[in-house]
N, CA and C atoms as an extended XYZ file, in Angstrom:
297
Properties=species:S:1:pos:R:3:atomname:S:1:resname:S:1:resid:I:1 pbc="F F F"
N        94.845      109.066      124.952 N   MET     1
C        95.386      107.858      125.534 CA  MET     1
C        96.520      107.346      124.650 C   MET     1
N        97.640      107.037      125.248 N   LYS     2
C        98.782      106.526      124.493 CA  LYS     2
C        98.753      105.002      124.521 C   LYS     2
N        98.874      104.398      123.355 N   PHE     3
C        98.858      102.948      123.232 CA  PHE     3
C       100.279      102.413      123.133 C   PHE     3
N       100.479      101.236      123.664 N   VAL     4
C       101.750      100.531      123.520 CA  VAL     4
C       101.455       99.304      122.669 C   VAL     4
N       102.236       99.128      121.619 N   TYR     5
C       101.988       98.046      120.673 CA  TYR     5
C       103.061       96.985      120.791 C   TYR     5
N       102.644       95.742      120.673 N   LYS     6
C       103.614       94.659      120.662 CA  LYS     6
C       104.441       94.732      119.371 C   LYS     6
N       103.773       95.113      118.280 N   TYR     7
C       104.435       95.258      116.974 CA  TYR     7
C       104.185       96.678      116.477 C   TYR     7
N       105.249       97.393      116.227 N   ASP     8
C       105.161       98.760      115.712 CA  ASP     8
C       106.414       98.976      114.865 C   ASP     8
N       106.263       98.862      113.562 N   SER     9
C       107.439       98.936      112.701 CA  SER     9
C       107.128       99.624      111.385 C   SER     9
N       108.172      100.057      110.725 N   ALA    10
C       108.071      100.659      109.404 CA  ALA    10
C       108.912       99.832      108.447 C   ALA    10
N       108.460       99.769      107.223 N   GLU    11
C       109.163       98.960      106.228 CA  GLU    11
C       109.102       99.664      104.877 C   GLU    11
N       110.197       99.567      104.136 N   LYS    12
C       110.240      100.088      102.775 CA  LYS    12
C       110.218       98.890      101.835 C   LYS    12
N       109.346       98.936      100.835 N   ILE    13
C       109.320       97.891       99.821 CA  ILE    13
C       109.521       98.551       98.455 C   ILE    13
N       110.039       97.792       97.520 N   HIS    14
C       110.342       98.305       96.186 CA  HIS    14
C       109.522       97.517       95.166 C   HIS    14
N       108.675       98.226       94.432 N   ILE    15
C       107.825       97.601       93.415 CA  ILE    15
C       107.901       98.447       92.154 C   ILE    15
N       108.246       97.824       91.060 N   ALA    16
C       108.251       98.476       89.742 CA  ALA    16
C       108.951       99.834       89.770 C   ALA    16
N       110.197       99.830       90.204 N   ASP    17
C       111.039      101.029       90.211 CA  ASP    17
C       110.558      102.137       91.146 C   ASP    17
N       109.727      101.803       92.115 N   THR    18
C       109.235      102.795       93.065 CA  THR    18
C       109.357      102.256       94.481 C   THR    18
N       109.818      103.107       95.399 N   ASN    19
C       109.849      102.746       96.809 CA  ASN    19
C       108.521      103.115       97.452 C   ASN    19
N       107.993      102.199       98.242 N   TYR    20
C       106.763      102.428       98.989 CA  TYR    20
C       107.053      102.193      100.462 C   TYR    20
N       106.314      102.875      101.310 N   TYR    21
C       106.560      102.801      102.740 CA  TYR    21
C       105.310      102.314      103.457 C   TYR    21
N       105.506      101.331      104.332 N   LEU    22
C       104.424      100.732      105.098 CA  LEU    22
C       104.701      100.935      106.584 C   LEU    22
N       103.665      101.193      107.337 N   ARG    23
C       103.769      101.278      108.797 CA  ARG    23
C       102.827      100.232      109.372 C   ARG    23
N       103.359       99.365      110.232 N   PHE    24
C       102.594       98.280      110.840 CA  PHE    24
C       102.379       98.565      112.317 C   PHE    24
N       101.173       98.309      112.806 N   ARG    25
C       100.891       98.347      114.238 CA  ARG    25
C        99.908       97.244      114.570 C   ARG    25
N       100.242       96.504      115.636 N   SER    26
C        99.359       95.405      116.036 CA  SER    26
C        99.763       94.887      117.412 C   SER    26
N        98.819       94.279      118.071 N   GLN    27
C        99.116       93.538      119.298 CA  GLN    27
C        99.397       92.076      118.973 C   GLN    27
N        98.861       91.625      117.835 N   ASP    28
C        98.997       90.217      117.455 CA  ASP    28
C        98.992       90.133      115.928 C   ASP    28
N       100.091       89.728      115.331 N   LEU    29
C       100.193       89.689      113.874 CA  LEU    29
C        99.284       88.656      113.223 C   LEU    29
N        98.680       87.783      114.017 N   SER    30
C        97.724       86.833      113.441 CA  SER    30
C        96.332       87.460      113.311 C   SER    30
N        96.152       88.676      113.824 N   ASN    31
C        94.877       89.389      113.654 CA  ASN    31
C        94.664       89.714      112.176 C   ASN    31
N        93.410       89.918      111.773 N   PRO    32
C        93.147       90.307      110.376 CA  PRO    32
C        93.857       91.617      110.042 C   PRO    32
N        94.247       91.760      108.790 N   VAL    33
C        94.957       92.955      108.330 CA  VAL    33
C        93.958       93.985      107.812 C   VAL    33
N        94.171       95.237      108.211 N   VAL    34
C        93.448       96.365      107.634 CA  VAL    34
C        94.494       97.208      106.914 C   VAL    34
N        94.395       97.247      105.592 N   LEU    35
C        95.334       98.015      104.778 CA  LEU    35
C        94.714       99.376      104.486 C   LEU    35
N        95.297      100.427      105.053 N   PHE    36
C        94.820      101.780      104.805 CA  PHE    36
C        95.450      102.278      103.512 C   PHE    36
N        94.627      102.450      102.504 N   LEU    37
C        95.093      102.965      101.209 CA  LEU    37
C        94.981      104.475      101.263 C   LEU    37
N        95.787      105.059      102.111 N   HIS    38
C        95.667      106.481      102.364 CA  HIS    38
C        96.504      107.280      101.402 C   HIS    38
N        96.332      108.558      101.524 N   GLY    39
C        97.103      109.459      100.687 CA  GLY    39
C        96.472      109.589       99.325 C   GLY    39
N        97.221      110.037       98.461 N   GLY    40
C        96.803      110.313       97.103 CA  GLY    40
C        97.832      111.293       96.598 C   GLY    40
N        97.694      111.718       95.448 N   CYS    41
C        98.712      112.585       94.857 CA  CYS    41
C        99.030      113.765       95.765 C   CYS    41
N       100.226      113.739       96.336 N   GLY    42
C       100.707      114.847       97.137 CA  GLY    42
C       100.241      114.880       98.579 C   GLY    42
N        99.441      113.916       99.020 N   ALA    43
C        98.927      113.928      100.395 CA  ALA    43
C        99.293      112.636      101.103 C   ALA    43
N        99.379      112.718      102.403 N   ALA    44
C        99.608      111.514      103.208 CA  ALA    44
C        98.773      111.620      104.469 C   ALA    44
N        97.977      110.619      104.731 N   ASP    45
C        97.090      110.621      105.886 CA  ASP    45
C        97.623      109.755      107.015 C   ASP    45
N        98.785      109.135      106.820 N   ARG    46
C        99.301      108.198      107.814 CA  ARG    46
C        99.309      108.765      109.229 C   ARG    46
N        99.802      109.983      109.463 N   PRO    47
C        99.803      110.489      110.842 CA  PRO    47
C        98.394      110.542      111.453 C   PRO    47
N        97.397      110.876      110.646 N   PHE    48
C        96.026      110.942      111.146 CA  PHE    48
C        95.460      109.548      111.392 C   PHE    48
N        95.747      108.624      110.485 N   VAL    49
C        95.286      107.239      110.653 CA  VAL    49
C        95.888      106.652      111.919 C   VAL    49
N        97.177      106.841      112.104 N   ILE    50
C        97.865      106.320      113.284 CA  ILE    50
C        97.288      106.943      114.554 C   ILE    50
N        97.093      108.252      114.538 N   LYS    51
C        96.616      108.936      115.734 CA  LYS    51
C        95.177      108.551      116.091 C   LYS    51
N        94.277      108.566      115.134 N   TRP    52
C        92.856      108.411      115.426 CA  TRP    52
C        92.358      106.977      115.345 C   TRP    52
N        93.143      106.055      114.834 N   ASN    53
C        92.693      104.672      114.693 CA  ASN    53
C        93.567      103.675      115.439 C   ASN    53
N        94.411      104.161      116.307 N   SER    54
C        95.356      103.292      117.003 CA  SER    54
C        94.683      102.182      117.801 C   SER    54
N        93.506      102.436      118.330 N   ALA    55
C        92.816      101.411      119.122 CA  ALA    55
C        92.492      100.173      118.284 C   ALA    55
N        92.406      100.319      116.971 N   LEU    56
C        92.141       99.174      116.094 CA  LEU    56
C        93.245       98.131      116.166 C   LEU    56
N        94.443       98.545      116.543 N   ALA    57
C        95.571       97.619      116.595 CA  ALA    57
C        95.379       96.538      117.650 C   ALA    57
N        94.430       96.711      118.516 N   GLU    58
C        94.097       95.675      119.502 CA  GLU    58
C        93.422       94.479      118.819 C   GLU    58
N        92.668       94.760      117.765 N   TYR    59
C        91.831       93.740      117.121 CA  TYR    59
C        92.261       93.371      115.717 C   TYR    59
N        93.149       94.164      115.128 N   CYS    60
C        93.606       93.889      113.767 CA  CYS    60
C        95.048       94.359      113.627 C   CYS    60
N        95.666       93.989      112.538 N   THR    61
C        96.996       94.489      112.210 CA  THR    61
C        96.807       95.656      111.257 C   THR    61
N        97.117       96.847      111.723 N   MET    62
C        96.977       98.048      110.901 CA  MET    62
C        98.212       98.196      110.023 C   MET    62
N        97.989       98.397      108.749 N   VAL    63
C        99.083       98.649      107.816 CA  VAL    63
C        98.732       99.924      107.058 C   VAL    63
N        99.540      100.951      107.239 N   CYS    64
C        99.348      102.212      106.529 CA  CYS    64
C       100.350      102.271      105.391 C   CYS    64
N        99.860      102.543      104.217 N   TRP    65
C       100.686      102.501      103.011 CA  TRP    65
C       100.751      103.883      102.374 C   TRP    65
N       101.956      104.389      102.195 N   ASP    66
C       102.158      105.623      101.437 CA  ASP    66
C       102.134      105.256       99.962 C   ASP    66
N       101.036      105.578       99.299 N   GLN    67
C       100.885      105.248       97.892 CA  GLN    67
C       101.796      106.117       97.031 C   GLN    67
N       101.927      105.725       95.791 N   ARG    68
C       102.760      106.473       94.835 CA  ARG    68
C       102.319      107.937       94.800 C   ARG    68
N       103.287      108.808       94.953 N   GLY    69
C       102.995      110.234       94.888 CA  GLY    69
C       102.530      110.824       96.202 C   GLY    69
N       102.577      110.046       97.304 N   ALA    70
C       102.087      110.534       98.587 CA  ALA    70
C       103.087      110.240       99.697 C   ALA    70
N       103.128      111.119      100.688 N   GLY    71
C       103.946      110.884      101.877 CA  GLY    71
C       105.392      110.583      101.538 C   GLY    71
N       105.938      109.542      102.176 N   LEU    72
C       107.337      109.172      101.951 CA  LEU    72
C       107.579      108.649      100.543 C   LEU    72
N       106.530      108.255       99.839 N   ALA    73
C       106.666      107.751       98.466 CA  ALA    73
C       106.577      108.884       97.435 C   ALA    73
N       106.457      110.110       97.919 N   TYR    74
C       106.404      111.241       96.999 CA  TYR    74
C       107.767      111.457       96.345 C   TYR    74
N       107.744      111.706       95.072 N   SER    75
C       108.968      112.021       94.342 CA  SER    75
C       108.617      112.980       93.217 C   SER    75
N       109.408      114.016       93.082 N   ARG    76
C       109.192      114.945       91.965 CA  ARG    76
C       109.460      114.272       90.632 C   ARG    76
N       110.186      113.155       90.664 N   LYS    77
C       110.508      112.424       89.435 CA  LYS    77
C       109.301      111.661       88.897 C   LYS    77
N       108.308      111.428       89.743 N   THR    78
C       107.129      110.681       89.296 CA  THR    78
C       106.318      111.562       88.361 C   THR    78
N       106.230      111.139       87.129 N   ALA    79
C       105.477      111.906       86.143 CA  ALA    79
C       103.976      111.753       86.403 C   ALA    79
N       103.240      112.801       86.123 N   LYS    80
C       101.789      112.760       86.338 CA  LYS    80
C       101.141      111.632       85.542 C   LYS    80
N       101.694      111.315       84.396 N   ASN    81
C       101.101      110.251       83.590 CA  ASN    81
C       101.370      108.863       84.165 C   ASN    81
N       102.262      108.770       85.182 N   GLU    82
C       102.515      107.482       85.837 CA  GLU    82
C       101.504      107.200       86.936 C   GLU    82
N       100.763      108.221       87.332 N   ILE    83
C        99.787      108.053       88.410 CA  ILE    83
C        98.436      107.787       87.769 C   ILE    83
N        98.206      106.528       87.479 N   LEU    84
C        96.994      106.089       86.802 CA  LEU    84
C        96.251      105.082       87.668 C   LEU    84
N        94.953      105.038       87.513 N   THR    85
C        94.136      104.088       88.272 CA  THR    85
C        94.632      102.668       88.070 C   THR    85
N        94.965      102.318       86.843 N   LYS    86
C        95.432      100.962       86.538 CA  LYS    86
C        96.693      100.627       87.340 C   LYS    86
N        97.627      101.575       87.428 N   SER    87
C        98.848      101.298       88.173 CA  SER    87
C        98.574      101.230       89.676 C   SER    87
N        97.653      102.053       90.187 N   PHE    88
C        97.294      101.981       91.598 CA  PHE    88
C        96.699      100.621       91.940 C   PHE    88
N        95.822      100.126       91.098 N   ILE    89
C        95.184       98.827       91.348 CA  ILE    89
C        96.217       97.710       91.306 C   ILE    89
N        97.078       97.733       90.318 N   SER    90
C        98.115       96.718       90.197 CA  SER    90
C        99.056       96.738       91.398 C   SER    90
N        99.489       97.935       91.805 N   THR    91
C       100.395       98.045       92.947 CA  THR    91
C        99.697       97.640       94.242 C   THR    91
N        98.436       98.000       94.398 N   THR    92
C        97.674       97.606       95.591 CA  THR    92
C        97.617       96.090       95.704 C   THR    92
N        97.387       95.425       94.604 N   PHE    93
C        97.368       93.958       94.600 CA  PHE    93
C        98.716       93.402       95.035 C   PHE    93
N        99.797       93.943       94.505 N   THR    94
C       101.143       93.480       94.851 CA  THR    94
C       101.455       93.739       96.322 C   THR    94
N       101.113       94.938       96.812 N   VAL    95
C       101.337       95.258       98.226 CA  VAL    95
C       100.541       94.321       99.123 C   VAL    95
N        99.291       94.089       98.778 N   SER    96
C        98.458       93.208       99.627 CA  SER    96
C        98.999       91.789       99.689 C   SER    96
N        99.632       91.336       98.628 N   LEU    97
C       100.238       89.997       98.657 CA  LEU    97
C       101.517       89.954       99.488 C   LEU    97
N       102.165       91.105       99.653 N   SER    98
C       103.441       91.125      100.359 CA  SER    98
C       103.302       91.296      101.878 C   SER    98
N       102.115       91.627      102.350 N   ILE    99
C       101.956       91.853      103.799 CA  ILE    99
C       101.325       90.686      104.514 C   ILE    99
């Protein structure tokens, strides 16, 4: 089943010298936000989240985030030592405040 969304957009945000990519889908932006912390080093689950969870956009605002080192935020310049739990937690907090 193909869904039509009132809000369906992509956004690039810049945090601590890194570009991150967010995908928003919702019928009503006042709905509660579900932030999908998908991906991980070298992987991106956004296409699967969008495909299999699209019906959630009726009841919540879905936000899919390409984390550092994943999907559109992947960069060969990102050193392995920059991908630390502490930095993921800090960036997650910053992203959650920006949406």
